[in-house]
MIDOSE-1310 file (N, C-alpha, C; in nm, 2 decimals, decimal comma, always signed):
residues 255
mnlf	-1,45/+1,20/+1,61/-1,42/+1,20/+1,47/-1,29/+1,28/+1,45; -1,26/+1,37/+1,54/-1,13/+1,45/+1,52/-1,01/+1,36/+1,52; -1,02/+1,24/+1,58/-0,90/+1,15/+1,57/-0,87/+1,11/+1,43; -0,97/+1,11/+1,34/-0,95/+1,06/+1,21/-0,96/+1,17/+1,10
dlsg	-0,95/+1,30/+1,15/-0,96/+1,41/+1,06/-0,82/+1,43/+0,99; -0,82/+1,42/+0,85/-0,70/+1,44/+0,77/-0,70/+1,57/+0,70; -0,79/+1,66/+0,74/-0,79/+1,79/+0,67/-0,66/+1,86/+0,68; -0,62/+1,92/+0,57/-0,49/+1,99/+0,56/-0,37/+1,90/+0,52
ktav	-0,40/+1,77/+0,51/-0,29/+1,67/+0,48/-0,30/+1,63/+0,33; -0,19/+1,60/+0,27/-0,19/+1,54/+0,14/-0,13/+1,40/+0,14; -0,21/+1,31/+0,08/-0,17/+1,17/+0,07/-0,13/+1,13/-0,07; -0,01/+1,08/-0,08/+0,04/+1,03/-0,21/+0,02/+0,88/-0,21
iigg	-0,06/+0,83/-0,30/-0,09/+0,68/-0,31/-0,04/+0,62/-0,43; +0,07/+0,55/-0,42/+0,14/+0,49/-0,54/+0,07/+0,35/-0,56; +0,01/+0,34/-0,68/-0,08/+0,23/-0,71/-0,22/+0,26/-0,66; -0,25/+0,39/-0,66/-0,38/+0,44/-0,61/-0,49/+0,41/-0,71
nstl	-0,46/+0,36/-0,83/-0,56/+0,33/-0,93/-0,59/+0,18/-0,93; -0,54/+0,10/-0,83/-0,57/-0,04/-0,82/-0,70/-0,06/-0,74; -0,75/-0,18/-0,74/-0,87/-0,21/-0,66/-0,86/-0,17/-0,52; -0,76/-0,21/-0,45/-0,74/-0,18/-0,31/-0,69/-0,04/-0,29
ggsm	-0,59/+0,00/-0,37/-0,54/+0,13/-0,36/-0,65/+0,24/-0,38; -0,73/+0,22/-0,48/-0,84/+0,31/-0,50/-0,94/+0,32/-0,39; -0,97/+0,21/-0,33/-1,06/+0,21/-0,21/-1,00/+0,29/-0,10; -0,87/+0,27/-0,07/-0,81/+0,34/+0,04/-0,79/+0,49/+0,01
alal	-0,77/+0,52/-0,12/-0,77/+0,66/-0,16/-0,90/+0,73/-0,14; -1,01/+0,66/-0,17/-1,14/+0,72/-0,14/-1,16/+0,74/+0,01; -1,11/+0,65/+0,09/-1,13/+0,67/+0,24/-1,05/+0,79/+0,29; -0,93/+0,81/+0,24/-0,85/+0,92/+0,29/-0,91/+1,05/+0,24
aghg	-0,96/+1,05/+0,12/-1,02/+1,17/+0,07/-1,15/+1,20/+0,15; -1,22/+1,10/+0,18/-1,34/+1,12/+0,26/-1,32/+1,17/+0,40; -1,20/+1,16/+0,45/-1,16/+1,21/+0,58/-1,09/+1,34/+0,57; -1,09/+1,40/+0,45/-1,04/+1,54/+0,44/-0,90/+1,56/+0,37
akva	-0,83/+1,45/+0,34/-0,70/+1,46/+0,28/-0,71/+1,49/+0,13; -0,62/+1,57/+0,08/-0,60/+1,58/-0,07/-0,53/+1,45/-0,11; -0,57/+1,39/-0,22/-0,51/+1,27/-0,26/-0,44/+1,28/-0,40; -0,32/+1,24/-0,40/-0,24/+1,23/-0,53/-0,24/+1,08/-0,57
ivgr	-0,31/+1,05/-0,68/-0,32/+0,92/-0,73/-0,21/+0,89/-0,83; -0,12/+0,80/-0,80/+0,00/+0,78/-0,88/-0,01/+0,64/-0,94; +0,01/+0,63/-1,07/+0,00/+0,50/-1,14/+0,04/+0,52/-1,29; +0,06/+0,40/-1,35/+0,10/+0,41/-1,49/-0,02/+0,42/-1,58
nqek	-0,14/+0,36/-1,54/-0,26/+0,36/-1,62/-0,34/+0,48/-1,59; -0,33/+0,58/-1,68/-0,40/+0,71/-1,66/-0,55/+0,70/-1,65; -0,60/+0,61/-1,74/-0,75/+0,59/-1,74/-0,80/+0,54/-1,61; -0,74/+0,45/-1,55/-0,78/+0,39/-1,42/-0,76/+0,50/-1,31
seqv	-0,65/+0,58/-1,32/-0,63/+0,68/-1,22/-0,75/+0,79/-1,22; -0,79/+0,82/-1,34/-0,90/+0,92/-1,36/-1,03/+0,86/-1,31; -1,05/+0,73/-1,32/-1,17/+0,68/-1,26/-1,17/+0,69/-1,11; -1,06/+0,67/-1,04/-1,05/+0,69/-0,90/-1,07/+0,84/-0,87
qesi	-1,01/+0,93/-0,94/-1,03/+1,07/-0,92/-1,18/+1,11/-0,93; -1,25/+1,06/-1,03/-1,39/+1,08/-1,04/-1,47/+1,03/-0,92; -1,43/+0,92/-0,87/-1,50/+0,86/-0,75/-1,48/+0,96/-0,63; -1,36/+1,01/-0,62/-1,33/+1,10/-0,51/-1,41/+1,23/-0,52
aaig	-1,41/+1,28/-0,65/-1,48/+1,40/-0,67/-1,63/+1,39/-0,64; -1,69/+1,27/-0,66/-1,83/+1,24/-0,64/-1,87/+1,25/-0,49; -1,77/+1,23/-0,40/-1,80/+1,24/-0,26/-1,75/+1,38/-0,20; -1,72/+1,47/-0,30/-1,67/+1,60/-0,25/-1,53/+1,61/-0,21
geak	-1,45/+1,51/-0,25/-1,31/+1,51/-0,21/-1,22/+1,58/-0,32; -1,10/+1,60/-0,29/-1,00/+1,66/-0,39/-0,89/+1,56/-0,42; -0,87/+1,54/-0,55/-0,77/+1,45/-0,59/-0,71/+1,49/-0,73; -0,59/+1,45/-0,75/-0,52/+1,48/-0,88/-0,44/+1,35/-0,92
tfqa	-0,44/+1,33/-1,05/-0,36/+1,21/-1,10/-0,22/+1,25/-1,14; -0,13/+1,15/-1,12/+0,01/+1,17/-1,16/+0,05/+1,04/-1,23; +0,09/+1,05/-1,35/+0,13/+0,93/-1,43/+0,28/+0,91/-1,41; +0,31/+0,79/-1,36/+0,45/+0,76/-1,33/+0,48/+0,61/-1,32
datk	+0,60/+0,57/-1,34/+0,65/+0,44/-1,32/+0,72/+0,44/-1,19; +0,66/+0,37/-1,09/+0,72/+0,38/-0,95/+0,85/+0,30/-0,94; +0,89/+0,23/-1,04/+1,02/+0,16/-1,03/+1,14/+0,25/-1,08; +1,10/+0,37/-1,12/+1,20/+0,47/-1,17/+1,21/+0,59/-1,07
redl	+1,33/+0,61/-1,02/+1,35/+0,72/-0,92/+1,32/+0,85/-0,98; +1,36/+0,87/-1,11/+1,33/+1,01/-1,17/+1,18/+1,04/-1,18; +1,10/+0,93/-1,20/+0,96/+0,95/-1,21/+0,90/+0,99/-1,07; +0,95/+0,93/-0,96/+0,90/+0,96/-0,83/+0,95/+1,09/-0,78
eqvl	+1,07/+1,13/-0,82/+1,12/+1,27/-0,78/+1,03/+1,37/-0,85; +0,99/+1,35/-0,98/+0,91/+1,44/-1,05/+0,77/+1,45/-0,98; +0,72/+1,33/-0,94/+0,59/+1,33/-0,87/+0,59/+1,41/-0,75; +0,70/+1,40/-0,67/+0,71/+1,47/-0,55/+0,71/+1,62/-0,58
qdvi	+0,79/+1,67/-0,67/+0,79/+1,81/-0,71/+0,65/+1,86/-0,75; +0,58/+1,77/-0,83/+0,45/+1,81/-0,89/+0,34/+1,81/-0,78; +0,35/+1,72/-0,68/+0,26/+1,72/-0,57/+0,27/+1,84/-0,48; +0,40/+1,88/-0,45/+0,42/+1,99/-0,37/+0,37/+2,12/-0,44
awsg	+0,39/+2,13/-0,57/+0,35/+2,24/-0,65/+0,19/+2,25/-0,65; +0,13/+2,13/-0,64/-0,02/+2,13/-0,65/-0,08/+2,16/-0,51; -0,02/+2,09/-0,40/-0,09/+2,10/-0,27/-0,01/+2,17/-0,16; +0,12/+2,18/-0,19/+0,21/+2,24/-0,09/+0,28/+2,15/+0,00
sadi	+0,24/+2,02/+0,01/+0,31/+1,93/+0,10/+0,28/+1,78/+0,05; +0,35/+1,69/+0,11/+0,33/+1,55/+0,10/+0,34/+1,49/+0,24; +0,23/+1,46/+0,30/+0,23/+1,42/+0,45/+0,21/+1,27/+0,47; +0,15/+1,21/+0,37/+0,12/+1,07/+0,38/+0,16/+1,00/+0,26
lmnc	+0,23/+0,89/+0,27/+0,27/+0,81/+0,15/+0,22/+0,67/+0,17; +0,15/+0,62/+0,07/+0,10/+0,48/+0,07/+0,15/+0,41/-0,05; +0,22/+0,30/-0,02/+0,28/+0,21/-0,13/+0,20/+0,09/-0,15; +0,12/+0,08/-0,26/+0,04/-0,04/-0,28/+0,05/-0,09/-0,43
pgkn	+0,16/-0,08/-0,50/+0,16/-0,15/-0,63/+0,19/-0,30/-0,60; +0,14/-0,38/-0,69/+0,16/-0,53/-0,67/+0,17/-0,61/-0,80; +0,25/-0,71/-0,80/+0,26/-0,80/-0,91/+0,28/-0,94/-0,86; +0,21/-1,04/-0,92/+0,22/-1,18/-0,87/+0,23/-1,28/-0,98
satp	+0,27/-1,40/-0,95/+0,28/-1,51/-1,05/+0,28/-1,64/-0,97; +0,21/-1,74/-1,03/+0,21/-1,87/-0,97/+0,30/-1,97/-1,04; +0,41/-1,92/-1,09/+0,50/-2,01/-1,17/+0,57/-2,11/-1,07; +0,57/-2,24/-1,11/+0,64/-2,34/-1,02/+0,79/-2,30/-1,00
ffdi	+0,84/-2,33/-0,89/+0,97/-2,28/-0,85/+1,08/-2,30/-0,95; +1,09/-2,43/-1,00/+1,20/-2,46/-1,09/+1,18/-2,39/-1,23; +1,07/-2,33/-1,25/+1,04/-2,27/-1,38/+1,05/-2,11/-1,37; +1,08/-2,06/-1,25/+1,09/-1,92/-1,24/+1,21/-1,87/-1,31
smee	+1,19/-1,78/-1,40/+1,31/-1,72/-1,47/+1,36/-1,60/-1,39; +1,48/-1,56/-1,41/+1,53/-1,44/-1,34/+1,46/-1,31/-1,39; +1,41/-1,32/-1,52/+1,34/-1,20/-1,57/+1,21/-1,19/-1,49; +1,14/-1,30/-1,47/+1,02/-1,29/-1,39/+1,04/-1,25/-1,25
wdsi	+1,15/-1,31/-1,19/+1,19/-1,27/-1,05/+1,21/-1,12/-1,04; +1,30/-1,07/-1,13/+1,33/-0,93/-1,13/+1,21/-0,84/-1,15; +1,12/-0,88/-1,24/+1,00/-0,80/-1,27/+0,91/-0,79/-1,14; +0,89/-0,90/-1,07/+0,80/-0,89/-0,95/+0,87/-0,82/-0,84
mevn	+1,00/-0,84/-0,82/+1,08/-0,77/-0,72/+1,08/-0,62/-0,75; +1,09/-0,58/-0,87/+1,09/-0,44/-0,91/+0,96/-0,37/-0,87; +0,85/-0,43/-0,90/+0,72/-0,37/-0,87/+0,69/-0,38/-0,72; +0,71/-0,49/-0,65/+0,67/-0,51/-0,52/+0,77/-0,46/-0,41
lksv	+0,90/-0,45/-0,44/+1,00/-0,41/-0,35/+1,07/-0,29/-0,39; +1,13/-0,29/-0,51/+1,21/-0,17/-0,55/+1,13/-0,05/-0,55; +1,00/-0,05/-0,59/+0,92/+0,07/-0,59/+0,89/+0,12/-0,45; +0,88/+0,03/-0,35/+0,86/+0,07/-0,21/+0,99/+0,14/-0,16
vlac	+1,10/+0,08/-0,19/+1,23/+0,13/-0,14/+1,25/+0,27/-0,20; +1,23/+0,28/-0,33/+1,25/+0,41/-0,40/+1,16/+0,52/-0,34; +1,03/+0,48/-0,33/+0,93/+0,58/-0,28/+0,97/+0,62/-0,13; +1,01/+0,53/-0,05/+1,05/+0,56/+0,08/+1,18/+0,65/+0,09
qvfg	+1,27/+0,63/-0,01/+1,38/+0,72/-0,02/+1,34/+0,86/-0,06; +1,26/+0,87/-0,17/+1,23/+1,00/-0,22/+1,13/+1,08/-0,13; +1,02/+1,02/-0,09/+0,92/+1,09/-0,01/+0,97/+1,08/+0,14; +1,03/+0,98/+0,18/+1,08/+0,97/+0,32/+1,18/+1,08/+0,35
kymv	+1,27/+1,10/+0,25/+1,38/+1,20/+0,27/+1,31/+1,34/+0,28; +1,21/+1,36/+0,20/+1,14/+1,49/+0,20/+1,08/+1,51/+0,34; +1,01/+1,40/+0,39/+0,94/+1,41/+0,52/+1,04/+1,44/+0,64; +1,15/+1,36/+0,63/+1,25/+1,37/+0,74/+1,32/+1,51/+0,74
erge	+1,35/+1,56/+0,62/+1,42/+1,69/+0,61/+1,32/+1,80/+0,64; +1,20/+1,79/+0,61/+1,10/+1,89/+0,64/+1,08/+1,91/+0,79; +1,09/+1,80/+0,86/+1,08/+1,81/+1,01/+0,94/+1,83/+1,07; +0,84/+1,79/+0,99/+0,70/+1,81/+1,04/+0,63/+1,68/+1,06
ggsi	+0,71/+1,57/+1,06/+0,65/+1,43/+1,07/+0,59/+1,38/+0,94; +0,52/+1,27/+0,95/+0,46/+1,21/+0,83/+0,42/+1,07/+0,86; +0,35/+1,01/+0,77/+0,31/+0,87/+0,78/+0,34/+0,80/+0,65; +0,41/+0,68/+0,66/+0,43/+0,60/+0,54/+0,36/+0,47/+0,57
inis	+0,28/+0,42/+0,47/+0,20/+0,30/+0,49/+0,24/+0,21/+0,37; +0,30/+0,09/+0,40/+0,33/+0,00/+0,30/+0,23/-0,12/+0,30; +0,19/-0,16/+0,18/+0,09/-0,27/+0,17/+0,17/-0,40/+0,15; +0,16/-0,49/+0,25/+0,23/-0,62/+0,25/+0,13/-0,72/+0,21
svss	+0,14/-0,84/+0,26/+0,05/-0,96/+0,22/+0,06/-1,07/+0,32; -0,05/-1,15/+0,33/-0,05/-1,26/+0,42/+0,06/-1,36/+0,37; +0,11/-1,35/+0,25/+0,21/-1,44/+0,20/+0,35/-1,41/+0,26; +0,36/-1,30/+0,34/+0,49/-1,25/+0,38/+0,55/-1,34/+0,50
dppl	+0,46/-1,38/+0,58/+0,50/-1,46/+0,70/+0,39/-1,53/+0,77; +0,38/-1,67/+0,75/+0,47/-1,75/+0,67/+0,43/-1,74/+0,53; +0,52/-1,79/+0,44/+0,50/-1,77/+0,29/+0,38/-1,86/+0,25; +0,32/-1,82/+0,14/+0,21/-1,91/+0,08/+0,28/-2,00/-0,02
srvf	+0,22/-2,11/-0,04/+0,27/-2,20/-0,15/+0,24/-2,14/-0,29; +0,31/-2,17/-0,39/+0,29/-2,14/-0,53/+0,33/-1,99/-0,57; +0,35/-1,90/-0,47/+0,38/-1,77/-0,51/+0,52/-1,73/-0,45; +0,62/-1,79/-0,49/+0,75/-1,79/-0,43/+0,81/-1,64/-0,44
tysa	+0,81/-1,58/-0,55/+0,87/-1,45/-0,56/+0,79/-1,35/-0,49; +0,66/-1,35/-0,51/+0,57/-1,26/-0,44/+0,59/-1,27/-0,29; +0,59/-1,39/-0,23/+0,61/-1,41/-0,09/+0,74/-1,35/-0,04; +0,85/-1,37/-0,12/+0,98/-1,32/-0,08/+0,98/-1,16/-0,08
skaa	+0,91/-1,11/-0,18/+0,91/-0,96/-0,20/+0,83/-0,90/-0,08; +0,72/-0,96/-0,04/+0,64/-0,90/+0,07/+0,71/-0,92/+0,21; +0,78/-1,03/+0,22/+0,86/-1,05/+0,35/+0,96/-0,93/+0,36; +1,02/-0,90/+0,25/+1,12/-0,79/+0,25/+1,05/-0,65/+0,28
vnni	+0,92/-0,64/+0,23/+0,85/-0,51/+0,26/+0,83/-0,50/+0,41; +0,79/-0,61/+0,48/+0,78/-0,61/+0,62/+0,91/-0,57/+0,69; +1,02/-0,62/+0,64/+1,15/-0,59/+0,70/+1,19/-0,45/+0,68; +1,17/-0,39/+0,56/+1,21/-0,26/+0,54/+1,12/-0,16/+0,61
tqnl	+0,99/-0,20/+0,63/+0,90/-0,12/+0,71/+0,95/-0,10/+0,85; +0,99/-0,21/+0,92/+1,03/-0,20/+1,05/+1,17/-0,13/+1,06; +1,26/-0,16/+0,97/+1,39/-0,09/+0,97/+1,37/+0,06/+0,96; +1,28/+0,10/+0,87/+1,27/+0,25/+0,85/+1,19/+0,31/+0,96
aref	+1,10/+0,23/+1,03/+1,03/+0,29/+1,14/+1,14/+0,33/+1,25; +1,24/+0,25/+1,27/+1,34/+0,28/+1,36/+1,42/+0,40/+1,31; +1,45/+0,40/+1,19/+1,54/+0,50/+1,13/+1,47/+0,64/+1,13; +1,34/+0,64/+1,10/+1,27/+0,77/+1,08/+1,21/+0,82/+1,21
apsr	+1,20/+0,74/+1,31/+1,13/+0,78/+1,44/+1,17/+0,91/+1,50; +1,31/+0,94/+1,50/+1,35/+1,07/+1,56/+1,29/+1,19/+1,48; +1,25/+1,17/+1,36/+1,19/+1,28/+1,28/+1,04/+1,28/+1,28; +0,98/+1,20/+1,36/+0,84/+1,18/+1,38/+0,77/+1,14/+1,25
vrvn	+0,84/+1,06/+1,17/+0,79/+1,00/+1,05/+0,76/+0,85/+1,08; +0,63/+0,82/+1,09/+0,59/+0,68/+1,12/+0,59/+0,59/+1,00; +0,63/+0,47/+1,01/+0,63/+0,38/+0,90/+0,57/+0,25/+0,95; +0,46/+0,21/+0,88/+0,38/+0,09/+0,92/+0,34/+0,02/+0,79
aiip	+0,29/-0,10/+0,81/+0,24/-0,18/+0,70/+0,10/-0,24/+0,73; +0,03/-0,26/+0,63/-0,10/-0,33/+0,64/-0,08/-0,47/+0,56; -0,13/-0,57/+0,63/-0,13/-0,70/+0,57/-0,28/-0,74/+0,53; -0,32/-0,72/+0,41/-0,45/-0,76/+0,37/-0,46/-0,91/+0,36
gffp	-0,58/-0,97/+0,40/-0,60/-1,11/+0,38/-0,63/-1,13/+0,23; -0,72/-1,22/+0,20/-0,76/-1,25/+0,06/-0,87/-1,16/+0,01; -0,83/-1,06/-0,07/-0,92/-0,97/-0,14/-0,90/-1,00/-0,29; -1,01/-1,06/-0,35/-0,99/-1,11/-0,49/-0,98/-0,99/-0,59
aeqn	-0,87/-0,92/-0,59/-0,84/-0,82/-0,68/-0,78/-0,87/-0,81; -0,76/-0,79/-0,91/-0,71/-0,83/-1,04/-0,59/-0,92/-1,04; -0,49/-0,88/-0,96/-0,36/-0,95/-0,96/-0,36/-1,09/-0,91; -0,46/-1,13/-0,82/-0,46/-1,26/-0,76/-0,57/-1,35/-0,81
rkil	-0,66/-1,30/-0,90/-0,77/-1,39/-0,94/-0,71/-1,51/-1,02; -0,60/-1,49/-1,09/-0,55/-1,60/-1,18/-0,50/-1,72/-1,10; -0,48/-1,70/-0,97/-0,43/-1,82/-0,89/-0,54/-1,87/-0,79; -0,66/-1,82/-0,81/-0,77/-1,86/-0,72/-0,85/-1,97/-0,79
sper	-0,80/-2,09/-0,79/-0,87/-2,20/-0,85/-0,97/-2,25/-0,74; -1,07/-2,33/-0,77/-1,17/-2,37/-0,67/-1,10/-2,44/-0,55; -1,00/-2,52/-0,58/-0,93/-2,59/-0,48/-0,85/-2,49/-0,39; -0,80/-2,39/-0,45/-0,73/-2,29/-0,37/-0,82/-2,21/-0,28
iesi	-0,94/-2,18/-0,34/-1,04/-2,10/-0,26/-1,08/-2,19/-0,14; -1,10/-2,32/-0,16/-1,14/-2,40/-0,05/-1,04/-2,41/+0,06; -0,91/-2,41/+0,02/-0,80/-2,41/+0,12/-0,80/-2,28/+0,20; -0,82/-2,17/+0,13/-0,82/-2,04/+0,19/-0,93/-2,03/+0,29
mrht	-1,05/-2,07/+0,26/-1,16/-2,06/+0,35/-1,14/-2,15/+0,47; -1,07/-2,26/+0,45/-1,05/-2,35/+0,57/-0,96/-2,28/+0,67; -0,87/-2,19/+0,62/-0,78/-2,12/+0,71/-0,82/-1,97/+0,74; -0,94/-1,94/+0,71/-0,99/-1,80/+0,74/-1,11/-1,82/+0,83
pmnr	-1,10/-1,79/+0,96/-1,21/-1,81/+1,05/-1,34/-1,74/+1,01; -1,33/-1,62/+0,95/-1,45/-1,55/+0,91/-1,51/-1,61/+0,78; -1,44/-1,71/+0,72/-1,50/-1,79/+0,61/-1,55/-1,71/+0,49; -1,47/-1,61/+0,46/-1,51/-1,53/+0,34/-1,39/-1,45/+0,29
fgea	-1,40/-1,40/+0,17/-1,30/-1,30/+0,12/-1,33/-1,17/+0,18; -1,23/-1,08/+0,18/-1,24/-0,95/+0,23/-1,30/-0,86/+0,11; -1,37/-0,75/+0,15/-1,41/-0,65/+0,06/-1,32/-0,53/+0,06; -1,29/-0,47/-0,05/-1,19/-0,36/-0,06/-1,22/-0,25/+0,05
aelq	-1,35/-0,22/+0,07/-1,38/-0,12/+0,17/-1,34/-0,15/+0,31; -1,31/-0,28/+0,34/-1,27/-0,32/+0,47/-1,13/-0,29/+0,51; -1,05/-0,24/+0,41/-0,92/-0,19/+0,44/-0,92/-0,04/+0,47; -1,03/+0,03/+0,45/-1,03/+0,17/+0,46/-1,00/+0,22/+0,61
gaav	-1,06/+0,15/+0,70/-1,04/+0,19/+0,84/-0,89/+0,18/+0,88; -0,83/+0,07/+0,84/-0,69/+0,06/+0,88/-0,60/+0,17/+0,81; -0,64/+0,20/+0,69/-0,56/+0,30/+0,62/-0,58/+0,44/+0,68; -0,70/+0,48/+0,72/-0,73/+0,61/+0,78/-0,66/+0,61/+0,92
ylas	-0,67/+0,50/+0,99/-0,61/+0,50/+1,13/-0,46/+0,52/+1,12; -0,39/+0,45/+1,03/-0,24/+0,47/+1,02/-0,20/+0,60/+0,96; -0,29/+0,66/+0,88/-0,26/+0,79/+0,82/-0,27/+0,90/+0,92; -0,36/+0,88/+1,01/-0,39/+0,99/+1,11/-0,29/+1,01/+1,21
ekas	-0,24/+1,13/+1,21/-0,13/+1,17/+1,31/-0,19/+1,17/+1,45; -0,32/+1,19/+1,47/-0,38/+1,19/+1,60/-0,42/+1,05/+1,65; -0,47/+0,97/+1,56/-0,52/+0,84/+1,60/-0,41/+0,74/+1,62; -0,30/+0,75/+1,55/-0,19/+0,65/+1,56/-0,05/+0,72/+1,58
sfvt	-0,05/+0,82/+1,67/+0,07/+0,90/+1,69/+0,18/+0,82/+1,75; +0,15/+0,72/+1,82/+0,26/+0,64/+1,89/+0,27/+0,50/+1,83; +0,23/+0,49/+1,70/+0,23/+0,36/+1,63/+0,33/+0,37/+1,51; +0,43/+0,29/+1,52/+0,53/+0,28/+1,41/+0,60/+0,15/+1,42
gtvl	+0,64/+0,10/+1,30/+0,70/-0,03/+1,29/+0,61/-0,15/+1,31; +0,48/-0,12/+1,30/+0,38/-0,23/+1,32/+0,33/-0,28/+1,18; +0,29/-0,41/+1,18/+0,23/-0,47/+1,06/+0,09/-0,51/+1,10; +0,00/-0,44/+1,05/-0,14/-0,45/+1,09/-0,22/-0,55/+1,00
rvdg	-0,27/-0,65/+1,06/-0,34/-0,75/+0,98/-0,49/-0,72/+0,96; -0,54/-0,73/+0,84/-0,68/-0,71/+0,81/-0,71/-0,84/+0,72; -0,73/-0,95/+0,79/-0,72/-1,08/+0,71/-0,83/-1,18/+0,76; -0,93/-1,13/+0,83/-1,04/-1,23/+0,87/-0,99/-1,34/+0,96
gfga	-0,88/-1,32/+1,02/-0,83/-1,42/+1,11/-0,73/-1,52/+1,05; -0,70/-1,50/+0,92/-0,61/-1,60/+0,85/-0,48/-1,62/+0,93; -0,42/-1,51/+0,98/-0,29/-1,52/+1,04/-0,29/-1,58/+1,18; -0,42/-1,61/+1,23/-0,43/-1,67/+1,36/-0,44/-1,82/+1,35
mti	-0,45/-1,87/+1,23/-0,47/-2,02/+1,21/-0,34/-2,09/+1,18; -0,33/-2,22/+1,23/-0,22/-2,30/+1,19/-0,28/-2,42/+1,11; -0,34/-2,52/+1,18/-0,41/-2,63/+1,11/-0,56/-2,63/+1,16
């Protein structure tokens, strides 16, 4: 169990009030980390905070717009004032749309790219710089998607944004490695969270199941092990630049 002990660590989870983010926040807290829940919706953040308190964990909410550098810089200052450090960063905000390609407006494109990519880049700049300059290592975990490689049909902007997340993850892994800051990504399979329910028609679900060897959707709790593993300095000390699939075998299928 010592491999997965996060005692003395502080995890900052951007989008930690979402279905998947909240589940992973609960897991990190359950293994001893203090958890900073960052999101725009304060009510949802407080619900996650209460769930963490119920298992004896420690968490605090921080209201912020992750697409704004000044908000993230303020969160960093506030987290350090609260806990003394920021050792783990998890980026899991997400926005999706099933707009047909010829109908995608640049406003929609920019909006999705801001949430899915710009927020990741900004958070890695703000918190990554802190970790690199501090010189005590750290772990950054970006949440990607099965749509990143190869892309999924119907979600053009989302797929492009998540492919870029994979790329920036590997680029930063190389860049930050001399400072012992590890950068990895998790690719969740199909977890029917709020943002993707609107594109899950019966026909779409049938197609997904045909390409998922385990023949079911994932449960949010099934991402917890991957999150704790990548967050742990002991368990994944030589792991960086990897994209870890938790997808029920979806990525192993072709036809």
